[in-house]
C-alpha positions as CSV (number, residue, x, y, z in Angstrom):
1,M,0.0,0.0,0.0
2,A,1.1,3.6,-0.6
3,S,2.3,5.4,2.5
4,A,0.0,8.1,3.9
5,P,0.7,11.6,2.4
6,D,1.8,14.4,4.6
7,A,-0.3,17.5,5.1
8,S,1.9,19.7,2.8
9,S,1.5,17.2,0.0
10,R,-2.3,17.2,0.3
11,S,-2.5,21.0,0.5
12,A,-0.6,21.2,-2.7
13,L,-2.9,18.7,-4.5
14,I,-5.9,20.9,-5.2
15,P,-3.8,23.7,-6.9
16,A,-2.0,20.9,-8.9
17,L,-5.4,19.5,-10.1
18,E,-6.6,22.9,-11.0
19,A,-3.5,23.5,-13.0
20,V,-4.5,20.6,-15.2
21,V,-8.2,21.1,-15.7
22,G,-8.8,24.7,-14.4
23,R,-10.9,25.8,-11.4
24,E,-14.2,25.2,-13.2
25,R,-13.5,21.5,-13.7
26,C,-12.1,20.8,-10.2
27,L,-14.6,20.6,-7.3
28,S,-13.3,20.7,-3.8
29,T,-15.7,22.5,-1.4
30,P,-18.0,20.4,0.9
31,E,-21.1,21.6,-1.0
32,E,-19.6,20.7,-4.3
33,L,-18.5,17.2,-3.2
34,L,-21.8,16.2,-1.5
35,V,-23.4,14.7,-4.6
36,Y,-20.3,12.6,-5.3
37,E,-20.3,10.8,-1.9
38,C,-21.9,7.7,-3.4
39,D,-23.0,6.2,-6.7
40,G,-26.3,4.3,-7.2
41,L,-25.6,2.4,-3.9
42,T,-26.7,5.2,-1.6
43,S,-26.2,3.2,1.6
44,H,-22.4,3.4,1.2
45,V,-20.9,7.0,1.3
46,A,-17.5,8.5,1.5
47,T,-16.5,12.1,0.8
48,P,-13.8,12.5,-2.0
49,T,-10.9,14.9,-1.6
50,A,-11.8,16.4,-5.0
51,V,-13.7,15.7,-8.2
52,V,-12.0,16.5,-11.5
53,F,-13.5,16.4,-15.0
54,P,-10.8,15.6,-17.6
55,E,-11.7,16.0,-21.3
56,T,-8.6,14.3,-22.9
57,T,-6.4,11.3,-22.2
58,E,-3.5,13.7,-21.6
59,E,-5.4,15.4,-18.8
60,V,-6.2,12.0,-17.2
61,Q,-2.5,11.2,-17.3
62,A,-1.6,14.6,-15.7
63,L,-4.3,14.2,-13.0
64,V,-3.1,10.7,-12.1
65,R,0.5,12.0,-11.8
66,A,-0.6,14.9,-9.6
67,C,-2.4,12.4,-7.3
68,R,0.7,10.2,-7.1
69,T,2.9,13.1,-6.2
70,A,0.5,14.0,-3.3
71,G,0.2,10.3,-2.3
72,V,-3.6,10.4,-2.8
73,P,-5.5,7.5,-4.4
74,F,-7.9,8.1,-7.3
75,V,-11.2,6.6,-8.5
76,P,-12.5,6.6,-12.1
77,R,-16.2,7.4,-12.4
78,G,-18.7,7.6,-15.2
79,A,-22.4,8.6,-14.7
80,G,-22.5,7.3,-11.1
81,T,-25.3,4.8,-11.9
82,G,-23.4,1.8,-10.6
83,L,-25.2,-0.2,-7.9
84,S,-22.4,-1.7,-5.9
85,G,-20.4,1.3,-4.6
86,G,-17.7,0.8,-7.3
87,A,-17.2,4.6,-7.7
88,L,-17.0,5.2,-3.9
89,A,-14.1,7.5,-3.0
90,S,-12.5,5.3,-0.4
91,D,-9.4,6.5,1.5
92,D,-10.2,10.1,0.7
93,A,-9.6,9.4,-3.0
94,V,-9.8,11.9,-5.8
95,V,-12.7,11.1,-8.2
96,V,-11.7,11.3,-11.8
97,E,-15.1,11.9,-13.4
98,C,-14.9,10.8,-17.1
99,S,-18.4,11.9,-18.2
100,R,-17.0,14.8,-20.3
101,M,-14.9,12.4,-22.5
102,Q,-17.8,11.6,-24.7
103,A,-16.5,11.6,-28.3
104,I,-17.4,8.8,-30.7
105,R,-14.0,8.9,-32.4
106,H,-14.8,6.6,-35.3
107,I,-17.4,4.2,-36.6
108,D,-16.0,1.7,-39.0
109,V,-19.0,0.3,-40.8
110,E,-17.1,-2.2,-43.0
111,N,-15.6,-3.9,-39.9
112,R,-18.6,-3.2,-37.6
113,I,-16.6,-1.5,-34.9
114,A,-16.5,1.8,-33.1
115,V,-13.8,3.7,-31.2
116,V,-15.4,5.6,-28.3
117,E,-14.5,7.5,-25.2
118,P,-15.6,6.4,-21.7
119,G,-18.1,9.2,-21.2
120,V,-20.3,8.2,-24.1
121,V,-23.8,7.3,-22.9
122,N,-24.6,3.6,-23.7
123,A,-27.8,4.3,-25.7
124,D,-26.1,7.2,-27.7
125,L,-23.8,4.8,-29.4
126,S,-26.7,2.8,-30.9
127,V,-28.3,6.0,-32.0
128,A,-25.1,7.0,-33.8
129,A,-24.7,3.6,-35.4
130,K,-28.4,3.2,-36.5
131,P,-28.0,5.1,-39.8
132,H,-25.4,2.4,-40.7
133,G,-27.7,-0.4,-39.9
134,L,-25.8,-1.2,-36.7
135,F,-26.3,-1.1,-32.9
136,Y,-24.3,-1.7,-29.7
137,A,-25.8,-4.8,-28.0
138,P,-25.1,-4.6,-24.2
139,D,-28.1,-2.6,-22.8
140,P,-28.2,-2.1,-19.0
141,S,-31.5,-0.9,-17.7
142,S,-29.8,2.4,-17.1
143,Q,-28.6,2.7,-20.7
144,L,-30.2,6.1,-21.2
145,A,-27.8,7.5,-18.5
146,C,-24.9,5.0,-17.8
147,T,-21.6,5.5,-19.7
148,L,-19.6,3.0,-21.7
149,G,-16.6,3.4,-19.4
150,G,-18.6,2.4,-16.4
151,N,-20.0,-0.6,-18.4
152,V,-16.4,-1.7,-19.1
153,A,-15.5,-1.4,-15.4
154,E,-18.4,-3.5,-14.2
155,N,-18.7,-5.8,-17.3
156,S,-22.3,-4.7,-17.5
157,G,-25.1,-6.8,-19.0
158,G,-28.7,-6.1,-19.6
159,P,-31.9,-7.7,-20.9
160,H,-30.2,-8.8,-24.2
161,T,-27.3,-10.5,-22.5
162,L,-29.0,-13.9,-23.0
163,K,-28.3,-13.8,-26.8
164,Y,-25.6,-11.2,-27.2
165,G,-23.4,-11.5,-24.1
166,T,-22.1,-8.9,-21.6
167,T,-19.7,-6.0,-22.2
168,T,-16.6,-8.3,-22.3
169,D,-18.0,-10.0,-25.4
170,H,-18.0,-6.7,-27.3
171,V,-14.7,-5.0,-26.3
172,L,-11.8,-5.6,-28.7
173,A,-9.2,-3.0,-27.5
174,L,-8.7,-0.5,-24.7
175,E,-6.7,2.7,-24.2
176,L,-5.7,2.6,-20.5
177,V,-4.0,5.1,-18.3
178,L,-2.0,3.1,-15.7
179,P,-1.6,4.1,-12.0
180,D,1.8,5.6,-12.8
181,G,0.4,7.9,-15.5
182,A,1.6,6.0,-18.5
183,C,-0.8,5.3,-21.3
184,I,-1.0,1.9,-23.0
185,T,-3.1,0.1,-25.6
186,L,-4.4,-3.4,-24.9
187,G,-5.9,-5.7,-27.5
188,D,-6.4,-5.1,-31.1
189,A,-9.3,-3.9,-33.3
190,S,-9.3,-7.3,-35.1
191,G,-10.1,-9.1,-31.8
192,L,-7.2,-11.5,-32.5
193,A,-4.3,-10.0,-30.5
194,P,-1.8,-12.7,-29.6
195,G,-0.8,-13.5,-26.0
196,F,-2.6,-13.1,-22.8
197,D,-6.1,-11.6,-22.9
198,W,-5.3,-8.3,-21.1
199,V,-8.5,-6.7,-22.4
200,G,-10.4,-9.5,-20.7
201,A,-8.5,-8.8,-17.5
202,V,-9.4,-5.1,-17.5
203,V,-13.1,-5.5,-18.4
204,G,-14.9,-6.2,-15.1
205,S,-11.9,-5.2,-12.9
206,E,-14.0,-2.3,-11.5
207,G,-11.5,0.4,-12.1
208,T,-8.8,-1.2,-10.0
209,L,-6.2,-1.6,-12.8
210,G,-6.3,1.9,-14.4
211,I,-8.5,4.5,-16.1
212,V,-9.9,3.5,-19.5
213,T,-9.8,6.5,-21.8
214,A,-11.0,4.9,-25.1
215,M,-12.3,1.5,-26.2
216,T,-12.9,-0.3,-29.5
217,V,-16.2,-2.1,-29.4
218,R,-18.1,-4.5,-31.7
219,L,-21.3,-3.3,-33.4
220,E,-24.0,-5.7,-34.4
221,P,-26.3,-5.6,-37.5
222,I,-29.8,-4.4,-36.6
223,P,-32.0,-7.5,-36.8
224,E,-34.4,-7.7,-39.8
225,R,-37.4,-8.2,-37.5
226,V,-38.0,-8.0,-33.8
227,E,-41.1,-9.3,-31.9
228,T,-41.9,-8.8,-28.2
229,L,-44.3,-11.0,-26.3
230,L,-45.9,-10.5,-23.0
231,A,-47.0,-13.7,-21.1
232,I,-49.1,-13.3,-18.0
233,F,-48.9,-15.8,-15.1
234,D,-50.5,-16.3,-11.7
235,D,-47.1,-16.4,-10.0
236,V,-43.4,-16.0,-10.4
237,V,-42.5,-19.6,-10.1
238,S,-44.7,-20.6,-13.1
239,A,-43.1,-17.9,-15.1
240,C,-39.6,-19.3,-14.2
241,R,-40.7,-22.8,-15.3
242,A,-41.7,-21.4,-18.6
243,V,-38.3,-19.8,-19.0
244,G,-36.7,-23.2,-18.5
245,R,-39.0,-24.8,-21.0
246,I,-38.2,-22.2,-23.7
247,I,-34.5,-22.7,-23.3
248,E,-34.8,-26.4,-23.2
249,S,-36.6,-26.3,-26.5
250,G,-33.5,-24.9,-28.2
251,L,-34.9,-21.4,-28.8
252,V,-32.5,-18.5,-28.1
253,P,-34.6,-15.5,-27.5
254,A,-32.9,-12.1,-27.4
255,A,-34.3,-11.6,-23.9
256,L,-36.4,-13.3,-21.2
257,E,-37.4,-11.0,-18.4
258,I,-39.7,-11.5,-15.4
259,V,-41.5,-8.8,-13.4
260,D,-43.4,-9.8,-10.3
261,Q,-46.7,-8.5,-9.0
262,R,-45.4,-5.9,-6.5
263,T,-43.2,-4.4,-9.3
264,I,-46.1,-4.4,-11.8
265,R,-48.2,-2.4,-9.4
266,A,-45.4,0.1,-8.6
267,V,-44.8,0.5,-12.4
268,E,-48.5,1.0,-13.2
269,D,-48.7,3.7,-10.5
270,S,-45.8,5.5,-12.0
271,V,-44.9,7.5,-15.1
272,Y,-43.7,4.2,-16.6
273,A,-47.2,2.7,-16.7
274,A,-47.7,0.5,-19.7
275,G,-51.1,-1.0,-19.2
276,L,-49.8,-4.1,-17.5
277,P,-52.4,-6.3,-15.8
278,R,-52.4,-5.3,-12.1
279,D,-53.8,-8.6,-11.0
280,A,-51.1,-10.7,-12.7
281,G,-48.8,-12.6,-10.4
282,A,-46.0,-12.1,-12.8
283,I,-45.3,-11.2,-16.4
284,L,-42.7,-12.7,-18.7
285,I,-41.3,-10.5,-21.5
286,V,-39.9,-12.5,-24.4
287,E,-38.1,-10.8,-27.2
288,L,-37.3,-12.6,-30.4
289,D,-35.2,-11.2,-33.2
290,G,-33.6,-12.4,-36.5
291,P,-34.6,-13.1,-40.1
292,D,-38.2,-12.2,-40.9
293,V,-38.9,-15.7,-42.3
294,A,-38.0,-17.4,-39.0
295,L,-40.0,-15.5,-36.4
296,D,-43.6,-16.6,-36.9
297,A,-42.7,-20.2,-36.0
298,Q,-40.7,-19.0,-33.0
299,I,-43.6,-16.9,-31.7
300,A,-46.0,-19.9,-32.0
301,E,-43.5,-22.1,-30.1
302,V,-43.0,-19.5,-27.3
303,Q,-46.8,-19.2,-26.9
304,T,-47.1,-23.0,-26.6
305,H,-44.4,-23.2,-24.0
306,C,-45.8,-20.4,-21.9
307,R,-49.4,-21.8,-21.9
308,A,-48.0,-25.2,-21.0
309,D,-46.7,-23.7,-17.7
310,G,-50.0,-21.9,-17.0
311,A,-49.9,-18.6,-18.8
312,E,-53.3,-17.0,-18.7
313,R,-52.6,-15.3,-22.1
314,V,-49.7,-14.4,-24.3
315,E,-49.8,-11.1,-26.1
316,V,-47.7,-10.1,-29.0
317,A,-46.8,-6.4,-29.3
318,R,-49.0,-5.0,-32.1
319,D,-46.5,-2.4,-33.2
320,E,-43.3,-0.6,-32.3
321,T,-45.1,1.7,-30.0
322,E,-46.5,-1.1,-27.9
323,R,-43.1,-2.9,-27.9
324,T,-41.4,0.2,-26.7
325,Q,-44.1,0.5,-24.0
326,F,-43.4,-3.0,-22.7
327,W,-39.7,-2.3,-22.4
328,R,-40.3,1.2,-20.9
329,A,-42.2,-0.6,-18.1
330,R,-39.5,-3.1,-17.6
331,K,-36.6,-0.6,-17.7
332,G,-38.4,1.9,-15.6
333,A,-39.1,-0.6,-12.8
334,F,-36.2,0.5,-10.6
335,G,-37.3,4.1,-10.8
336,A,-40.9,3.2,-10.0
337,M,-39.7,1.6,-6.8
338,G,-39.4,5.1,-5.4
339,R,-43.1,4.9,-4.8
340,L,-42.7,2.1,-2.2
341,A,-40.1,3.6,0.2
342,P,-37.4,6.3,0.4
343,D,-34.6,3.9,-0.3
344,L,-34.0,0.9,-2.6
345,Y,-31.4,-1.8,-2.3
346,V,-31.1,-3.5,-5.7
347,H,-29.5,-6.9,-5.2
348,D,-27.6,-8.7,-8.0
349,A,-26.8,-12.5,-8.0
350,V,-26.9,-15.3,-10.4
351,V,-28.1,-18.9,-10.2
352,P,-28.4,-21.7,-12.7
353,R,-31.7,-21.3,-14.6
354,T,-32.9,-24.7,-13.4
355,A,-32.7,-23.4,-9.8
356,L,-34.8,-20.2,-10.5
357,P,-38.2,-21.5,-9.2
358,E,-36.6,-22.9,-6.0
359,V,-34.4,-19.9,-5.3
360,L,-37.2,-17.4,-6.0
361,A,-39.4,-19.0,-3.5
362,K,-36.5,-18.9,-0.9
363,V,-35.8,-15.2,-1.7
364,C,-39.4,-14.3,-1.1
365,E,-39.4,-16.3,2.2
366,I,-36.3,-14.3,3.3
367,G,-38.1,-11.0,2.6
368,D,-41.0,-12.2,4.7
369,R,-38.9,-13.6,7.5
370,Y,-37.1,-10.2,7.9
371,G,-40.4,-8.2,7.5
372,L,-39.2,-6.4,4.4
373,T,-40.9,-5.1,1.3
374,L,-39.2,-7.2,-1.4
375,S,-40.0,-7.3,-5.1
376,N,-38.4,-9.0,-8.1
377,V,-37.6,-8.0,-11.6
378,F,-34.8,-9.9,-13.3
379,H,-33.0,-11.3,-16.3
380,A,-34.6,-14.8,-16.1
381,G,-32.9,-16.1,-19.2
382,D,-29.5,-15.6,-17.6
383,G,-30.5,-16.7,-14.1
384,N,-29.6,-13.1,-13.1
385,L,-31.7,-12.2,-10.1
386,H,-32.5,-8.7,-8.9
387,P,-34.3,-8.9,-5.6
388,N,-35.2,-5.3,-4.7
389,I,-35.7,-4.3,-1.1
390,S,-37.6,-1.1,-0.5
391,F,-36.7,0.4,2.9
392,D,-36.2,3.5,5.0
393,R,-32.6,4.0,6.1
394,R,-33.7,6.4,8.9
395,D,-34.9,3.3,10.7
396,P,-31.8,1.6,12.2
397,D,-33.7,-1.7,12.9
398,E,-35.0,-1.9,9.3
399,M,-31.5,-1.1,8.0
400,A,-30.1,-4.0,10.0
401,R,-32.7,-6.3,8.7
402,V,-31.9,-5.2,5.1
403,I,-28.3,-6.0,5.6
404,A,-29.1,-9.4,7.2
405,A,-31.6,-10.3,4.4
406,G,-29.1,-9.3,1.7
407,E,-26.5,-11.7,3.1
408,A,-29.1,-14.5,3.4
409,I,-30.0,-14.0,-0.2
410,L,-26.4,-14.2,-1.3
411,R,-25.8,-17.4,0.7
412,T,-28.9,-18.9,-0.8
413,C,-27.8,-18.2,-4.3
414,V,-24.3,-19.6,-3.7
415,E,-25.7,-22.7,-2.1
416,A,-27.8,-23.2,-5.3
417,G,-24.6,-23.2,-7.4
418,G,-24.7,-19.5,-8.2
419,V,-22.4,-16.5,-7.7
420,I,-22.7,-13.2,-5.8
421,T,-22.9,-10.8,-8.7
422,G,-24.2,-10.8,-12.2
423,E,-23.8,-7.4,-13.8
424,H,-23.3,-4.9,-10.9
425,G,-19.8,-5.8,-9.8
426,V,-18.5,-6.5,-6.3
427,G,-17.6,-2.9,-5.4
428,S,-17.7,-2.0,-1.8
429,E,-21.1,-3.6,-1.4
430,K,-20.0,-7.3,-1.6
431,S,-16.2,-7.3,-1.0
432,D,-16.7,-9.0,2.3
433,Y,-18.8,-11.7,0.7
434,I,-16.4,-12.5,-2.1
435,S,-14.9,-15.4,-0.1
436,L,-18.3,-17.2,-0.5
437,V,-17.2,-18.0,-4.1
438,F,-13.4,-17.6,-4.1
439,G,-10.8,-19.3,-1.9
440,E,-7.7,-17.7,-0.5
441,A,-5.6,-19.0,-3.4
442,D,-8.0,-17.5,-5.9
443,L,-8.0,-14.1,-4.2
444,D,-4.2,-14.2,-3.9
445,A,-3.9,-14.8,-7.6
446,M,-6.2,-11.9,-8.4
447,Q,-4.2,-9.6,-6.1
448,K,-1.0,-10.6,-7.9
449,L,-2.6,-9.7,-11.2
450,R,-3.7,-6.4,-9.8
451,S,-0.1,-5.8,-8.6
452,V,1.1,-6.0,-12.2
453,F,-0.9,-2.8,-12.9
454,D,-1.2,-1.2,-9.5
455,P,1.5,-2.4,-7.0
456,E,0.7,0.3,-4.5
457,R,-3.1,-0.1,-4.6
458,V,-3.8,3.5,-5.4
459,C,-6.4,3.0,-8.1
460,N,-9.9,2.6,-6.7
461,P,-8.9,1.2,-3.3
462,G,-11.3,-0.7,-1.1
463,K,-13.1,-2.5,-3.9
464,I,-13.6,-6.2,-4.7
465,F,-11.2,-7.5,-2.0
466,P,-12.2,-7.9,1.7
467,T,-11.0,-5.2,4.1
468,T,-10.5,-5.2,7.8
469,R,-12.9,-2.3,8.0
470,F,-15.9,-4.4,7.4
471,C,-17.2,-4.2,11.0
472,A,-17.1,-0.4,10.9
473,E,-18.6,-0.1,7.5
474,S,-21.5,-2.4,8.4
475,N,-22.4,0.2,11.0
476,P,-25.1,2.5,9.5
477,K,-23.6,5.6,11.2
478,A,-20.2,4.7,10.0
479,R,-21.6,4.7,6.5
480,G,-22.9,8.2,7.1
481,Y,-26.7,7.6,7.0
482,D,-27.2,10.0,9.9
483,R,-25.6,12.8,7.8
484,V,-28.0,12.7,4.9
485,P,-30.9,15.2,5.3
486,F,-34.4,14.1,4.4
487,G,-36.0,17.5,4.7
């Protein structure tokens, strides 16, 4: 670990940062820093030393060197939509906010690739590629706000992961500023770089190996035809069984998403209302895409499988407007949860698809056992669960039950053969649970790999790996809940 900086080094840091980006792109007063105390995981907070907004790779390099001179760690950040505390400024770090690096440098239509900067909003890349008949496949539910740099850090997925894969399946090369300020290129636009897969090592490393300043990504051809179905079930377990039946048949839908009853009602009460049946126990959204000639038969097959598992009815979106409405309801589900309680804890774990019915039943039992408001909306085709707990962090007893229930859910998923995260990363949220899936030798190997890039642990400290501060951080007051005003 890097040695603690002395006071004079720290006092010289802010002027050094301002010398790189100017005063207007360097925030350092308490009022300015308040909104950067957390990302989408609002239960973990830490005040950064400063927040800086570089616009070029050269500025990122200069900022990193200024931090190193002062002995202060740094944390790369995108839009701050992450849900695992990955952008938390642990150890008084400087936040390097990359949202202003938003150039789409190049779209190579012939080779179906794009070179983009980390601050490009996910959905904006598909908008830019659309005139060329192309799109960018990974689509997190926050894709209207989240940035591609953050997607690379967390190896983000989304509803269409089932067919198209996560971010790591779409990144060919990276421009990376190392923790010593040097800039290197990993991988190759061809996707066939020889030697170790260094791009694969960086994607999903949660910003612990350096700061990505550009990436070369694959683009996919826009499917000739897309059809979206809505199957309505009495309960979540029946919907899960239908998912297993569809996959077993050999079909590969673009997406298989389940929304439970509590979520349906919250959505229908919100601005995301899509006319979903309020009395349904669960809905299953099935999206099929591909050649026009193939889809009619696939639609009929999906309808048959859903009805075999008890679907009351299976509707096919009549037009693009209705299809968009279905997805608006699904992707707006997390936002709609704000109607249930002041705070939302979005869990993220994966289980084998065959275990979905059993695990869902146990997850709901855990919510009931701890007296919590728990709802489910998840990527069923991938076995990627998102149990959502609505709560009020001003209630210490409820906060303690949320933490206990969260751990119980993780242990249930691991016991079923799953893992503790699907697309949100480990961050600061799950670092103390990573030993549920990795042994000491595994963690040691990962730490050695990290040391190749960051021997002094100055890049995004306190993430992924367990810390001795777990006991303090599990204390709500230590996390700063008592300092957040509620009006």
